[in-house]
N, C-alpha and C positions, 0 to 999 in steps of 0.2 A: 257485226261487232268485229273490231280489229283483233288480230291474233296476238298473244303475248310475245314480247320481244326479248332477245338476249341482250341485256342492257349493260351500261358502263359499270354499275355496281356489281352485277353478276360476274363480269369479266375480272374486276379487281378481286372479288372474293375467291375466284378460281385460283389465282396466284397466291392468295393468303393461305388456302388449304394446301396447295401443292408445294409452296416454298416459304413457309413461315419465317425461316431464319435468314432469307435473302434480303438484301437491302432494297427497299422500295422508294426511299426518299432521303435526300441529304439537304439540309437547310443551312445555307451560309449565314454565319453571324459575325459580329465584330471580332469575337474571340473564338475562332475555330468554327467547326460545323457540327450540327446535330445530325446523327444518323438514325433513321427509323427503319426497322425491318418490317416485312409484311405483317408479322405477328403483332408488333407494337402498333402499327398503323391500324390494324383491326381493332385493337383495344381502344385506341383513341376515337375511332369512328363509332364504336359501340357506346363508349361513354358519352360522346357528343349527342348521338341519336337518343339515348335515354334521357339526357338533360333537356333536349329540345322537346321530346315527347311529353315530359312532365310539365313543361311550360305551356303545352297546348298546341304544338306544331303537329299537324296530321297530314295525311295525303291531300294534295291540292293546295295546301297553304302557300301563299306567295310570301317568301321570306327574303328581305333585303339583307345582303351580307356585306358588311363593311369592316373587314379584318385585314391587316397588312399581310403580305406574303409570308408564309411560314407554315408550321405544322398545323396550327389551329385552322387556318384557311382551308387547307387540304382536307382535314378531318371534318370540318363543318359542311363543306360543299358535298362531300361524299356521304355524310350522314343525312343531309337533306334529301339527296337522291335515294338513299336507302329507305327513308320514310315516305318516298314518293311525293314529298313536298316540292316546291318550285323555287330554286334559288334565283334571286334577282341580283345580278352583278352590275355594278355601276362604276364607270371610270372615275376614280377619286380626283382626277385632275380637272374635271369639268367645272368645278367651282360650286359654292354653296347654293346659289339660286338654281342652277341647272340640276344639281342633285335633288333638291326639293321637288322640282318639276317632274323629274324621272320617277321619284317615289309616288307622287300623286298619279301619274299616268299609269303606272303598274298596279295601282290600288293594293299596295303591299299590306299584308295583315300582321306580319312579324318583322321585327327589326333586330338583327343579330349583329352585334358590333362591339368594338372596343369602347372603353369609357368616354373618350373624347368625342366619338361619333354620337354616342347617346346624348351627351351634353349639347352638341350642335343641334340634334333633332329637337330637343326640348326648347332650347333658346330660340331657334329659327322656325319652330312650328312645322317641321317636315311631317307630312302625312298624318296630321293629328286626328283626322276623321276616320282613317282606315286602320291604323296600327292598333291592335289589341294585345299583342304579345311582344315583350322585349326580353332579350337574353344577352347578358354581358359575357364576353370571352376575354379574360385577362388573367394573368397568373394569380393575382390575389383572389379573384372571383372564384376560380377553380378550387383553390385551397379552402375558402370559406364554405363553398358548397359541400366539399368532402368532409369538412369538420362538422357541419350540421348533421350530415348523415351518420357520422360516427357517434355523435352525442345522442342522437335519437335511437341509435342501435338498429337502424334500418339497413337491411341488406341491399346490395347494389341492385338497381332496377334495370332490366334490359328492355329496350323498346320492342314492341311487337312488330314483326316484319309483315308489311302489307304484301298483297299479291304482286306478281311480276307485272311490270308496266305493259300497257298495250301500245301499239305503234303510234296511235294518234293521241296518247296522253301528253299533256304539256310537260316538258322536262325542265326547262330553264328559260330565263329572259336575260339577255345581255344588252346593256345600253352602251352605245358607242356614238361618237360624233362623226366618225369617218373624216372626210375632207370637207363636209358641208358646214361644220361648226354647230349644227343643230342636233342635240342629243336625240337619239331614236332608240326605242326598245325593240330588240330583235328577238322574237319568240321562237324557240326550238322545241319540236316534239321529239319523242324518243326515236321515231323513224329518221329524223334529220341527224341525230347523233349517230345512229347506226350507219347512215350513209357517209358521214364524215369519217367514221372509223374505217370503213372500207376504202375510202380515198386515201387516208393516212397510210394504209398498208402499201400503196403504190410508191410512196416516197422512199422507202427503204431505210428509214432512220429508226423507227420505233420497233425494233426487233427484240424479242425476249432476251434478257441478259445484258442489253446495252445500257450504258450510262448516258443520259441525255441532259444537256444544259440548255434551258430555254428562257429567253427574256420575254416570251409570250406566255403569260400565266396559264391560259387554257391548255396549252400543250404540256406544261409542267404538271398540271393536275391530271391530265389524261394519260400521261406516260405510265403510271403504275398499273392502269387497266390493261396496258399492252405488255406487261411483264418487264417493264424497264425500270431502272433506278433513275428517278428524276432529281436533278439538282435545282433547288429553288434559290436563285441568287438574291443578294441584297439589292433591291431596286429602289430608286427614288421615284415613287409612283407619280408625283406631281411633275417631275422633270426627268422622264426616262432617258432623254438624250444626254443627261449628265452622268449616266452610269459609268463607274470607274473602269476603264479598260485594263488597268493594272490588276485590279481585284478579279476581273473576269479571267485574265490570263492565268493568275495564280490558282483560281478555283478549278479551271479546266485541267491544269497540270496536276493539282493535288488529288482530284477525284478520278483521274484517268478517263475523262469524258470522251465518248466515242462519237456522239452526235450533238451538233450545235444548231440552235434556232436563233436567228438574230436579224434585225432590220439591216439593210445595206449600209446605212449611215453608221450604225453601231459596229458592224463588222469592219468598216473602214477604220474607225477609231481604234478598234482592237488590233488590227493588223499593222497599222502605223506604229502603235506602241511596241508591238513585237519586233517590227523591222528596226526600230531605233536601238533595240537591245540585242539584236541578232538572235531572237528567240524563235524556235520552231515548236508549234503545238503538236508534238509527236503523237499524242493519243487519238487525235481527231481522225475519223474515217469518212464522215459526211458532214457537210455544212449546208443548211437550208436557210435561205433568206426569203423574207416576205415583208409586206407592207409598202413596197415600192419596187419597181424594176431594178435589177442588179446592173449597174454600169460596168462596162468592160474594164476600165482602169481599176476599179475596186476589185474585180475578180482577179486581175493580174497581181495586184498587191497581196491579196489574200493567199494566192497560190504560192507565193514566195515564203509564206510563214506556215505552210502546211506540209505534211509529209507527201511524198510523190504519189502514194496510193489513195490519197483523200479525194473524195468527190465533192464538188460544189454545185448546188442546184438552186435555181431561182423559181420560187413558187408564186403563182399569181392567184389572187382571190380577194374576198371581202368578208366581213363579218356575216353578211346575209347568205353567202355561199362560200364557205371557208376556203375550199381548194378547187380551183378551176383548171389551171394549166401548169405545166412545168417545163423548164428548159435547163439542160445540164451544161456543164462548162464547155464541152466540145461544141455544142450548138451555139452558145454565146460567142465563142471564139470564131466559129465559122461564119457568123453573121456580123461580126464587129465592123468589117469594112463597109457593109451596107448601112449600118448604124451611123458610121462616120460620114456617110454621104447623104444622110437625112432621111433614112427609111423609118426611123424609130427604133425601139428596142424589142428584140425577139422575146416572146413569152413562152414559146414552145407550143406543143400540141396539147389539146384538151385531155384531161385525165379521163380514163374509162368511166362511162356513165353520165358524163356531162355532154350537153349539146350546146355548142357555142355558135352563135350567128351574129353577123354585123348588120345593123340597120341604118337607115338614113338619119342624119343628125337633126334633131328637133328638141326644143325645150318644152314642148307640150306633152300632155298625158296621151297615152295610147291605150285605149280600153281593151281592144281585142287584137289578137295576132292575125296577120295576113302575110303570106309569102311575098307579097308585093313590097313589104317593108324592107326586105334585105337588099343590100347593094352588091354589085359584082365583086369578085375576087380582085384584090389590089386597090380597092376604093376605101378611103377612110370613112368610117361611120362609128356609131356607138356599139360597144360590145354588149351582147346579151348572153345569158346562160340559163339553161333549164337542166335540172338534174335532181338526184335524190337528196342532196344536202341543201337545196334552196329553202330558206326559212319561210315561216308564215308572214303575213303582213305586219307592218309596224304596229306597236301597241299605241292606241289612241292617236294615231297620226294618219287620218284618211287622205289628206292632201299629199303628204310625202309618199304614201303607199301608191296613190294613183300615178305619181310621176315615176315611180321606180318599178312598177309591175305591169305586165301585159298578160291577159288571160288567153292561153292557147288551148281552147276546148277543155277547160278544167285544169290544165297544168300551168302553174305559175312560171312566167319567164321574167327573170330579174334583169333590169337595166343597170349595168355596172356604173354608169356615169363616166366611164372611160372611153376614149376614142382610140380606134385601132383599125387594123385591116388583116385579112387572111391571105396568105400566099397560095400558090398552086399546090403546095404540099400539105395544105390545111393548117399550117402553123399560124399562130396568132402573134401580131405585132402591136406594140403599144405606141400611141402617138401623143398622148397627153390627156389630162382631165377635160371633160366637156366644158365645165364651168370656167376653165382657164384658157380656152382658146382665144386668140386675138382676132377680132373681127374688123378688118380694114375695109376701105372702100373698094379695094381690088380683090377681096376674097378673104378667106380665113387662113390663119397660121396656127400650127400646133406645136406646143412647147417641146415635146420629145423628138420632134423632127428638126429642131434647131439647136437646142442646148447641147446635145452630145457632140455636135460639130465644134462648138465653142469650147467645150470642156477639154477637148483634145489638144487645144493650142497651148504652147509652153507658158507656164506661169499662171494659168487659170485654175483655181480651185473648184469653182462651180459657177454656173450662170443661171439666169432666169429671164425668160421672155415674158414681158407684160405689155398690156395695152393701155394707152392713155387716151381718154376721151370716150364719147358714147359709142356703144356697139354699132358696127356698120360704118363707123368713121374713125376708128381708133388708130393711133400712131403706134407702131411696134417699137418697143424699146428693149435693148439688151442690157441687163444689169449684170455686172461682172464682179465676182469676189476673187481676189488674187490669193495665191498660196500664202499661208500664215508666215509672217516675218518678212514679206516682200517690202523693200524700201520704197518710199514715196515716188522717187524718180523712175524706178522700174515699173511701178504700177501704171504710171502714165504711158510708158512704152507698151505695156501689155494691152491697155485700152486701145492705143493706136493700132496695134497688131490686129486686134479683133475688128476694129473699124475698117482697116485696109482689106480684110478678108471679104468684106461685103456679103456676109452670109444672109441669104434670102433677100438681099437688097435692103437690109435694115441699116438706116443711117445714124440712128441714135444709140450710142453706146456709153454707158455710165459706170464708173467704178464705185462699188459700194464697200464700206469698211467691214461689214458683217451682216449677212442676210438675217432678217427676223424669222425665227423658226418656231414651229408649233412645239410647245414644251412637252406635249403628250406624244407627239410623233416626230422623232428626231430627223426623219427624212423629208418632212413636208415644210416647204417654204411658205410663209404667210404672204402670199402674192398680193392680196388687196392692199396691205400696208406698203409693200414694195412699189406697187403701182402709184399710190398716192405720193410716196417719196419721189418717184421719177417725175410725176406731174409737176411737183414743186420745183425740181431741178430744171426741167425744161422751161417752165414759166420764167424762172430767174434768168436763164441763158437768153431767152428771147427778148427780155426787157433790157 
């Protein structure tokens, strides 16, 4: 039998007992912010746990949670973990049909949501065969429930506390589409959460007493367990890339935020906003980026808006293995020249406990590990990772699991779907997504070994390398998006400048008015759409 584990709830409750009057969470609202102390957060979790228990939620219940960011979301997730139930978290930007499929795959038994989500479930028939318990979390619902108890003269009911979780107990299921566009349920056991907590400690941001602002909601929920004050920002969950940088800057200043978590694209928008206003985010001591490699120009712009003592660190990982490697600002600056020559972007060294290896590129499943799979240092291949935070196989997705996992004598090895290479110092370099490589008749080309070179040219905001035609005979095309506000005549000059650079021998260069972006992931270009657009443009030119 597995041994009991010191879990996230126990960690949070430690701070509740030790510092009940200390701020645990701040929730940004349209009219100011709501502040929750650890004592108040304990009350909310206790109330939510009692309400969920009365509704029939028990240990092991799979409970879908569809509540916007705020105190209710934090309280409900932590209450479910306290009850040893299994929160099922689904990206609300996936769309109605995909959400329904996720609920079916997870076989959810409870549906905990705001009223409009309940209405959608009833109208669209989400998980009608598996859901037996529904709970509404909304202001009026909470008041009605309290009024009924007062009228009945019933005393508050505290939910019974189950035993401490075992390492192999299922903790939660998170659905994410990643870069594939196919929603996949990633199950985490309590030992995975413990492994992630240990890895988080190496980042240096979640230190007791720090105030942390995170646009990644899992970090925002986890922060109170580390003794931090978490700032829950106002986010547009369907369009995270549209998050208001002015509101971010104001919140960071108002709350004296010490640590910031943000995707590189969102950090770029924030620092561009600050640069236009001459604003320095004085309170920040550490900035962590994740979701995409941190481009060196974005780092340089960010540093101009930060105090001199602030650290900027680029974290590499995925939902299936949250934290894999990290590169600090000095490392990114020291490797920027190599990046500009086509080496890719440095991701830094693997975090302690992770074993990172690079294998030969293939789109086929690999059932079992063999050391013959690895490629020599300096050779581009697919990045794999094994370690304490690597999750269980996908829920109800045997094909996707087979393509993403290799069995290494009982230890799961996760295939990242990213291409890269390791240098002689053991540092990891990113070359691009495996699915986005351009496969020409003369060999393969990798996006991150081309685009940083183009992005360094004057007037270029960003670029995208796409392939037109069937794999093995694709024509490489460079799509270029100029800096906002660039006049039409200058756009033509920028395109000619890129074409004259003859980067990688690519002859096709097209100016694009504005790349199609993934609304859920502000850093990710929708390359299939861009490739189809490029194909139409090339076809028109040839005619």
